[in-house]
C-alpha positions as CSV (number, residue, x, y, z in Angstrom):
1,D,31.0,4.4,-69.4
2,Y,29.3,1.0,-69.5
3,R,28.5,1.8,-65.8
4,D,26.2,4.5,-66.6
5,A,23.5,1.7,-67.5
6,L,23.3,1.3,-63.6
7,P,19.9,1.7,-62.2
8,A,19.6,4.6,-59.3
9,N,16.6,3.3,-58.2
10,A,18.2,0.0,-57.0
11,F,18.6,-0.8,-53.4
12,I,21.8,-2.5,-53.5
13,T,24.4,-2.7,-56.2
14,I,27.3,-5.0,-55.9
15,S,30.7,-4.6,-57.8
16,V,32.9,-7.7,-58.2
17,N,36.7,-7.2,-59.5
18,P,37.2,-10.6,-61.6
19,A,40.7,-10.1,-62.1
20,S,41.9,-9.4,-58.7
21,L,39.8,-12.3,-57.4
22,E,41.2,-14.6,-60.0
23,A,44.8,-14.0,-59.2
24,K,44.3,-14.1,-55.2
25,S,42.9,-17.5,-55.5
26,N,45.8,-18.9,-56.8
27,H,43.9,-22.2,-57.6
28,G,46.9,-23.3,-59.6
29,N,45.8,-26.1,-62.5
30,I,42.4,-25.8,-62.5
31,E,42.3,-28.9,-64.6
32,Q,43.3,-31.1,-61.4
33,N,40.4,-29.2,-59.7
34,P,38.1,-32.0,-58.7
35,L,34.9,-30.2,-59.1
36,F,36.5,-29.5,-62.8
37,I,37.1,-33.1,-63.4
38,N,33.3,-34.0,-62.2
39,I,31.8,-31.4,-64.5
40,K,34.6,-32.8,-67.3
41,E,33.0,-36.3,-66.4
42,A,29.3,-34.9,-66.5
43,L,29.9,-33.1,-70.1
44,N,31.1,-36.4,-71.1
45,D,28.1,-38.4,-70.8
46,A,25.8,-35.5,-72.0
47,E,24.8,-37.1,-75.6
48,E,22.8,-34.1,-76.3
49,L,26.0,-31.9,-76.7
50,S,28.7,-32.1,-79.7
51,A,32.3,-32.2,-78.9
52,E,32.6,-28.7,-79.9
53,Q,30.0,-27.8,-77.2
54,K,31.8,-29.5,-74.7
55,E,34.9,-28.2,-75.3
56,F,33.6,-24.7,-75.6
57,I,32.2,-25.2,-72.0
58,L,35.5,-26.3,-70.6
59,S,37.2,-23.6,-72.3
60,L,35.3,-21.0,-70.5
61,I,35.5,-22.7,-67.3
62,K,39.4,-22.7,-67.7
63,D,39.5,-18.9,-68.8
64,P,36.5,-17.1,-68.7
65,S,38.1,-14.4,-70.6
66,Q,37.5,-16.5,-74.0
67,S,33.4,-15.3,-73.4
68,G,34.6,-11.8,-74.5
69,I,33.8,-10.2,-71.3
70,D,36.2,-8.4,-69.9
71,Q,37.9,-9.4,-66.6
72,N,39.8,-6.7,-65.6
73,S,36.7,-4.4,-65.3
74,E,34.1,-4.8,-62.4
75,I,30.8,-7.0,-63.0
76,Y,27.9,-5.3,-61.6
77,L,24.9,-7.3,-59.8
78,F,22.2,-4.9,-59.1
79,G,18.3,-4.8,-57.6
80,N,15.3,-3.9,-55.8
81,I,13.2,-5.2,-53.5
82,D,10.2,-2.7,-54.1
83,Q,7.0,-5.3,-54.6
84,M,5.6,-2.7,-57.5
85,Q,8.6,-2.7,-59.5
86,P,11.0,-5.9,-58.3
87,E,14.0,-6.3,-60.8
88,G,17.4,-6.8,-60.9
89,G,20.5,-7.4,-63.3
90,I,23.9,-7.9,-64.0
91,L,25.8,-5.7,-66.0
92,A,29.4,-6.5,-67.6
93,K,31.6,-4.8,-70.0
94,I,32.8,-6.4,-73.6
95,N,36.2,-6.2,-74.7
96,D,36.3,-8.9,-77.3
97,Q,33.2,-8.7,-79.8
98,K,34.4,-11.6,-81.7
99,K,34.9,-13.9,-78.5
100,F,31.3,-12.3,-77.6
101,D,29.7,-13.4,-80.4
102,E,31.2,-17.1,-80.2
103,L,29.3,-17.1,-77.1
104,I,26.1,-16.1,-78.2
105,A,26.4,-18.6,-80.9
106,F,27.0,-21.4,-78.6
107,L,23.9,-20.3,-76.6
108,S,21.8,-20.3,-79.5
109,E,22.8,-23.2,-80.8
110,S,22.3,-24.6,-76.9
111,T,18.7,-23.1,-76.5
112,G,17.5,-22.8,-80.1
113,L,16.8,-18.9,-79.0
114,Q,18.5,-16.4,-81.8
115,P,19.5,-12.8,-80.9
116,E,17.0,-10.3,-82.2
117,Q,17.7,-6.4,-82.9
118,E,15.8,-4.4,-80.9
119,G,17.2,-0.8,-81.4
120,D,20.5,-0.4,-80.8
121,L,20.2,-3.6,-78.8
122,K,20.8,-7.4,-79.5
123,V,18.4,-9.3,-77.2
124,I,18.0,-12.8,-76.4
125,S,14.9,-13.9,-74.0
126,P,13.5,-17.2,-73.5
127,E,9.9,-15.9,-73.0
128,K,8.2,-13.3,-74.8
129,S,4.8,-14.1,-72.9
130,G,3.6,-14.1,-69.4
131,K,4.0,-11.6,-66.6
132,G,7.7,-12.3,-65.8
133,S,10.5,-11.7,-68.2
134,V,14.3,-12.4,-68.7
135,L,16.6,-11.3,-71.3
136,L,20.3,-10.9,-72.5
137,A,20.7,-7.5,-73.8
138,Y,24.3,-6.4,-75.5
139,N,26.0,-4.1,-77.6
140,E,29.2,-3.7,-78.8
141,E,30.5,-2.4,-75.4
142,M,28.3,-4.0,-72.7
143,C,26.1,-6.8,-71.7
144,M,23.4,-6.9,-69.1
145,L,21.1,-9.7,-68.1
146,F,18.1,-8.5,-66.7
147,A,14.9,-9.9,-65.0
148,A,11.7,-8.2,-63.9
149,Q,8.1,-8.9,-63.0
150,Y,7.2,-7.2,-66.2
151,N,5.9,-8.3,-69.7
152,Y,8.6,-8.6,-72.2
153,K,8.0,-5.3,-73.9
154,K,8.0,-3.5,-70.5
155,T,11.1,-5.2,-69.4
156,L,12.7,-4.3,-73.0
157,T,11.6,-0.8,-72.6
158,R,13.0,-0.7,-69.4
159,V,16.6,-2.2,-70.2
160,Q,16.4,0.2,-73.4
161,E,16.0,3.2,-70.8
162,L,19.0,2.1,-68.5
163,V,21.4,1.8,-71.5
164,D,20.1,5.1,-73.0
165,Q,19.9,6.9,-69.8
166,D,21.7,10.3,-69.2
167,P,24.7,9.8,-66.9
168,K,23.2,12.2,-64.7
169,A,20.5,9.9,-64.2
170,S,22.6,7.1,-63.5
171,L,23.5,5.5,-60.1
172,L,27.0,6.8,-60.6
173,A,25.7,10.4,-60.7
174,D,26.3,10.2,-56.6
175,K,29.6,11.3,-56.5
176,N,30.5,8.8,-53.2
177,V,28.9,5.9,-55.2
178,A,31.2,7.1,-58.0
179,A,34.1,7.0,-55.9
180,L,33.5,3.5,-54.4
181,F,33.3,1.9,-57.5
182,N,36.3,3.7,-58.9
183,E,38.3,2.1,-56.2
184,K,39.7,-1.0,-57.1
185,N,38.7,-3.5,-54.4
186,D,37.9,-7.2,-54.5
187,I,34.3,-6.5,-53.8
188,N,32.0,-3.2,-53.2
189,M,28.2,-2.9,-52.3
190,V,26.3,-0.2,-51.9
191,M,22.9,0.1,-50.5
192,L,20.4,3.3,-51.0
193,Y,18.0,3.7,-48.2
194,K,15.6,6.1,-50.2
195,N,14.9,3.0,-52.5
196,M,14.0,0.6,-49.7
197,P,10.3,0.3,-49.7
198,V,8.7,1.3,-46.5
199,T,5.7,3.1,-47.6
200,G,2.6,1.5,-46.2
201,T,5.1,-0.7,-43.5
202,P,5.6,-0.2,-39.9
203,L,8.6,1.7,-40.6
204,T,6.6,4.4,-42.8
205,N,7.0,6.9,-39.9
206,S,10.5,5.8,-38.4
207,P,12.7,8.9,-37.5
208,M,15.8,6.7,-38.2
209,L,14.3,5.2,-41.6
210,Q,13.5,8.8,-42.5
211,A,17.0,10.1,-41.9
212,M,18.5,7.0,-43.6
213,E,16.2,7.7,-46.8
214,Q,18.7,10.2,-47.8
215,C,22.1,8.2,-47.3
216,A,24.0,5.2,-48.6
217,V,26.0,2.5,-46.9
218,L,29.1,2.2,-49.1
219,I,31.1,-1.4,-48.2
220,S,34.5,-2.6,-49.7
221,T,36.0,-5.9,-49.2
222,N,39.3,-6.9,-49.8
223,F,41.3,-10.3,-49.2
224,E,44.6,-9.9,-47.8
225,K,47.7,-11.7,-46.8
226,G,46.2,-13.5,-43.5
227,K,42.7,-11.8,-43.2
228,I,39.8,-10.5,-45.0
229,V,39.0,-6.5,-44.3
230,T,35.5,-4.8,-44.7
231,E,35.0,-1.0,-44.2
232,A,31.8,0.5,-44.0
233,K,30.9,4.1,-43.8
234,V,27.6,6.3,-44.3
235,S,27.4,9.1,-46.8
236,G,24.9,11.6,-47.1
237,D,24.4,15.4,-47.4
238,S,25.1,17.5,-44.3
239,E,21.5,17.8,-43.3
240,A,21.1,13.8,-43.3
241,M,24.4,13.3,-41.5
242,K,23.1,15.9,-38.7
243,Q,19.8,14.1,-38.1
244,L,21.8,10.6,-38.0
245,E,24.3,12.1,-35.3
246,T,21.4,13.1,-33.5
247,L,19.4,10.3,-33.6
248,Y,22.6,8.2,-32.6
249,G,23.3,10.3,-29.9
250,Y,23.0,7.5,-27.3
251,A,26.1,6.1,-28.7
252,R,29.1,6.7,-26.3
253,L,32.5,5.6,-26.5
254,Q,33.5,2.7,-24.4
255,S,36.4,3.2,-21.7
256,G,37.2,-0.4,-21.4
257,A,36.0,-0.7,-17.6
258,L,34.6,-3.9,-18.1
259,L,37.5,-5.8,-19.9
260,P,39.0,-7.2,-16.5
261,Y,35.9,-9.2,-15.8
262,L,35.6,-10.6,-19.5
263,P,37.5,-13.8,-20.3
264,A,40.0,-13.9,-23.1
265,D,38.7,-17.2,-24.5
266,A,35.2,-16.5,-24.5
267,I,33.5,-17.5,-28.0
268,C,31.9,-14.3,-28.7
269,T,32.3,-10.9,-26.7
270,I,30.0,-7.5,-27.7
271,G,30.9,-4.0,-26.3
272,A,28.9,-0.8,-26.8
273,G,29.1,2.6,-25.1
274,I,25.6,3.7,-24.1
275,N,23.6,7.0,-23.0
276,G,20.6,5.3,-21.4
277,E,18.4,8.6,-21.5
278,K,19.2,9.0,-25.2
279,L,18.6,5.7,-26.1
280,Y,15.1,5.7,-24.5
281,E,14.2,8.7,-26.3
282,L,15.2,7.0,-29.5
283,F,12.7,3.8,-28.5
284,A,10.0,6.5,-27.4
285,N,10.0,8.0,-30.7
286,E,10.2,5.1,-32.9
287,P,6.2,4.4,-33.7
288,Q,6.8,0.6,-33.5
289,L,8.5,0.8,-29.8
290,K,6.3,3.6,-28.4
291,E,4.1,0.7,-26.7
292,F,6.9,-1.1,-25.4
293,A,8.7,2.2,-24.1
294,A,5.8,3.4,-22.3
295,L,6.4,0.4,-19.7
296,P,7.6,1.8,-16.7
297,Q,10.1,-1.0,-16.3
298,F,11.7,-0.7,-19.4
299,K,11.9,2.9,-18.7
300,E,13.4,2.6,-15.4
301,I,16.1,0.0,-16.6
302,V,17.1,2.1,-20.0
303,N,17.4,5.1,-18.3
304,A,19.8,3.5,-15.9
305,L,22.4,2.7,-18.4
306,D,25.4,4.8,-18.4
307,G,28.7,3.8,-19.8
308,D,30.1,0.5,-21.0
309,L,27.9,-2.6,-21.7
310,A,29.3,-5.5,-22.9
311,I,27.9,-8.6,-23.7
312,E,30.0,-12.6,-23.6
313,F,29.3,-16.1,-24.4
314,S,31.4,-18.9,-23.8
315,G,29.7,-21.9,-24.5
316,M,27.2,-24.3,-23.7
317,E,27.0,-26.3,-20.3
318,K,25.6,-29.6,-20.3
319,G,23.5,-30.7,-17.4
320,K,19.9,-31.3,-16.7
321,G,19.4,-29.1,-19.6
322,L,21.5,-27.1,-22.1
323,I,22.8,-23.9,-20.3
324,P,24.5,-20.9,-21.9
325,I,27.7,-19.8,-20.3
326,F,26.9,-16.1,-20.5
327,S,27.3,-12.8,-18.9
328,L,25.8,-9.3,-19.1
329,L,27.4,-6.4,-17.6
330,T,26.6,-2.9,-17.9
331,E,27.8,0.4,-16.2
332,V,24.5,2.1,-14.5
333,N,24.1,5.5,-13.0
334,D,21.7,4.3,-10.0
335,P,22.6,1.3,-7.9
336,E,19.2,1.2,-6.7
337,I,18.6,-0.3,-10.1
338,L,19.6,-3.9,-8.8
339,N,16.5,-4.0,-6.2
340,Y,14.2,-2.9,-8.5
341,L,15.2,-5.8,-10.6
342,F,15.0,-8.3,-8.2
343,G,11.8,-6.8,-7.1
344,Q,10.4,-7.6,-10.7
345,I,11.4,-11.1,-10.4
346,T,10.1,-11.5,-7.7
347,L,6.7,-10.6,-8.7
348,M,7.3,-13.4,-11.6
349,G,7.6,-16.1,-8.6
350,I,11.4,-16.3,-9.0
351,T,13.0,-16.0,-5.5
352,P,16.6,-15.1,-5.3
353,T,19.1,-16.0,-2.8
354,K,21.1,-13.1,-1.1
355,T,24.4,-14.4,-1.0
356,G,26.4,-10.8,0.0
357,D,26.2,-7.3,0.1
358,Q,24.1,-6.6,-3.5
359,Q,25.1,-10.0,-4.5
360,Y,22.5,-12.4,-5.2
361,Q,22.2,-16.5,-7.2
362,I,19.2,-17.8,-8.9
363,D,19.3,-21.5,-9.5
364,V,18.1,-22.8,-12.9
365,L,17.9,-26.2,-13.7
366,G,20.3,-27.0,-10.8
367,F,22.9,-24.4,-12.6
368,P,23.5,-20.9,-10.7
369,I,23.1,-17.7,-11.9
370,Y,24.6,-15.0,-10.3
371,A,23.9,-11.3,-10.1
372,G,24.5,-8.2,-8.5
373,M,26.5,-5.0,-8.7
374,K,30.4,-4.3,-8.3
375,G,30.7,-0.5,-7.9
376,K,28.5,0.9,-10.9
377,I,28.5,-2.3,-12.7
378,L,25.5,-4.5,-13.1
379,Y,25.7,-8.1,-13.8
380,V,24.2,-11.2,-14.9
381,T,26.3,-14.2,-15.4
382,T,26.7,-17.8,-15.4
383,N,30.2,-17.7,-16.4
384,P,32.4,-18.9,-13.2
385,K,35.4,-17.1,-14.5
386,V,33.3,-13.8,-14.8
387,H,32.0,-14.4,-11.1
388,A,35.7,-15.0,-10.0
389,A,36.7,-11.9,-11.5
390,L,34.1,-9.9,-10.0
391,S,34.6,-11.6,-6.7
392,G,38.5,-9.8,-7.0
393,E,40.3,-12.7,-8.5
394,K,42.7,-12.3,-11.4
395,I,41.6,-14.0,-14.7
396,E,43.2,-13.9,-18.4
397,S,40.9,-11.1,-19.7
398,M,39.8,-8.9,-22.2
399,E,42.5,-6.6,-21.3
400,A,44.8,-8.0,-24.1
401,N,42.3,-6.6,-26.5
402,A,41.9,-3.2,-25.3
403,K,42.6,-1.3,-28.4
404,L,39.6,-3.2,-30.0
405,F,37.0,-1.8,-27.1
406,K,38.4,1.3,-25.8
407,K,37.3,4.6,-27.7
408,Q,35.0,2.7,-29.8
409,Q,31.3,3.1,-29.7
410,S,30.8,-0.5,-30.6
411,S,33.0,-3.7,-30.8
412,M,33.0,-7.3,-31.4
413,L,35.5,-10.1,-31.1
414,L,34.4,-13.5,-32.4
415,N,36.7,-16.4,-31.5
416,F,36.6,-19.0,-34.5
417,K,38.3,-22.0,-32.4
418,G,35.6,-21.4,-29.5
419,V,32.9,-21.7,-32.5
420,S,34.4,-24.8,-33.7
421,Q,34.7,-26.7,-30.4
422,L,31.1,-25.8,-29.3
423,L,29.8,-26.9,-32.7
424,N,31.9,-30.1,-32.4
425,S,30.6,-30.8,-28.8
426,L,26.9,-30.4,-30.1
427,Y,27.1,-32.0,-33.6
428,G,30.5,-33.3,-34.4
429,S,29.5,-36.9,-35.2
430,S,27.4,-36.0,-38.1
431,P,29.6,-35.9,-41.4
432,S,28.1,-32.5,-42.7
433,A,29.3,-31.2,-39.2
434,R,32.7,-32.7,-40.0
435,Y,32.9,-30.8,-43.4
436,A,31.5,-27.3,-41.8
437,L,34.1,-27.8,-39.0
438,M,37.0,-27.9,-41.5
439,F,36.2,-25.0,-43.3
440,I,35.6,-22.8,-40.0
441,D,38.8,-24.2,-38.8
442,I,40.9,-21.9,-41.0
443,F,39.4,-18.8,-39.9
444,D,41.2,-17.5,-36.2
445,T,39.2,-14.3,-35.0
446,M,36.9,-11.8,-36.3
447,E,37.2,-8.1,-35.0
448,A,34.7,-5.5,-35.3
449,S,34.3,-2.0,-34.1
450,G,32.6,1.4,-35.2
451,N,31.9,4.9,-34.7
452,T,29.4,7.1,-36.1
453,N,31.8,9.1,-37.6
454,N,32.0,6.6,-40.5
455,N,34.8,4.3,-39.0
456,S,33.1,0.9,-39.2
457,I,35.7,-2.2,-39.9
458,I,35.5,-6.0,-39.6
459,T,38.7,-8.1,-40.3
460,I,38.5,-11.5,-40.3
461,N,42.0,-13.3,-39.4
462,M,42.9,-16.4,-41.0
463,V,44.9,-19.0,-39.1
464,D,47.5,-19.4,-41.8
465,Q,49.0,-15.9,-42.0
466,N,51.5,-16.5,-44.9
467,K,48.7,-17.0,-47.5
468,N,46.1,-14.7,-49.0
469,A,42.9,-15.4,-47.2
470,L,41.1,-15.9,-50.4
471,E,43.7,-18.3,-51.8
472,T,43.2,-20.4,-48.0
473,I,39.3,-20.2,-48.7
474,C,39.8,-21.9,-52.3
475,S,42.3,-24.4,-51.5
476,T,40.0,-25.7,-48.5
477,V,37.0,-25.6,-50.5
478,E,38.8,-28.0,-53.3
479,T,39.7,-30.1,-50.3
480,L,36.2,-30.6,-49.3
481,V,35.4,-31.0,-52.5
482,R,37.2,-33.9,-52.8
483,L,36.1,-35.3,-49.8
484,A,32.4,-35.0,-50.4
485,L,32.4,-36.1,-54.2
486,P,32.8,-39.5,-53.5
487,A,30.0,-39.5,-50.9
488,M,27.9,-37.9,-53.4
489,M,28.3,-40.0,-56.0
């Protein structure tokens, strides 16, 4: 298996399924693509290239399988962020040696670099002196483009070690990682926290990082009809998972108690279930947060959190300045926390106006900020709709999206139409903003939810529900290229 060459010391490894992405993009006749036309015109002006070389480049763009690299097998990108041994590369399977040799011959003719036999591998490297090295190594089964901050000899040795390593030493020796990469997803990603360099950093003694060191985060992404779906989970041995469960003990399932007060047309709404006392324990045990957690104000506020917490953002209001239209609502176990908070605010020289029983107003730049208690709900808001709902009025609320929030530990809903309208109001007159808005407008909403039981999912819904999401993205990019190219010429 060519994948046995994947390094087990990589912090991040990504697999891409070329055949699936090609089929889902449905790009049509590539020769009519404006980017292809532009490349072709640029090649025609490249006098240093022969007609055969130009034709070869165009043939690769039109049909990547002409490279000899197997388009039905995943291509892997890997790398680490270790300051002592930074390295990364790309691994692919060769399924047509003759075509691959033609690719190598083209590269040799274009660059003047000739492949050299190094043991069982053939190697091309542009630089054999100096500290950093990049080389392309290949045999009859696979090719690897590898870069590292080593000299050539050490880099070559490292590649040979990877190609010859025992499968038990490979990244695929982790059965959970192997299971993910054996799935035919469009894109997979693995992050191994044991390979995250934290020694000598402020994170060295972090209980959370110590628990995560024994875990892998497994992520898959698929482009589907009308949506993009990304799923993620954490895998590890039973002891590591037990540690994480303890650390994330502050996370509770949301009841949905705040949804009637959150407007359905908010640009972004984030919700979570919180056990404040356990959250405070987490902060207090993190070395970098202990000093902050020791503040009596912080402890008082965090310990009071008890239930659902929600933040919503609905835009920016232009007045004497730009004021964010937002709300923070949270269930608390002590209604006196409101008086405590306003006592702290008064000490800062800010005097709130009492407008009712446990209701206050603060004016900032002539704009009202409302704060108070409704039952066990503590709120701070600049949004008139939220204030109206808290005052007893009926609004079109987030209750319609209860499934996304209820019985989930964390949730988020992003409305791309709202994002587009906000950006248009702030930057719509610039050409670059116009192109950005055209791209944003193909997306409808993003829904995210997660629990510590390894059930996290992000779904990006497209406006066009009849096409595969990747086809919509590709056709939109093609349109943007057609519009942008004349301005760039």
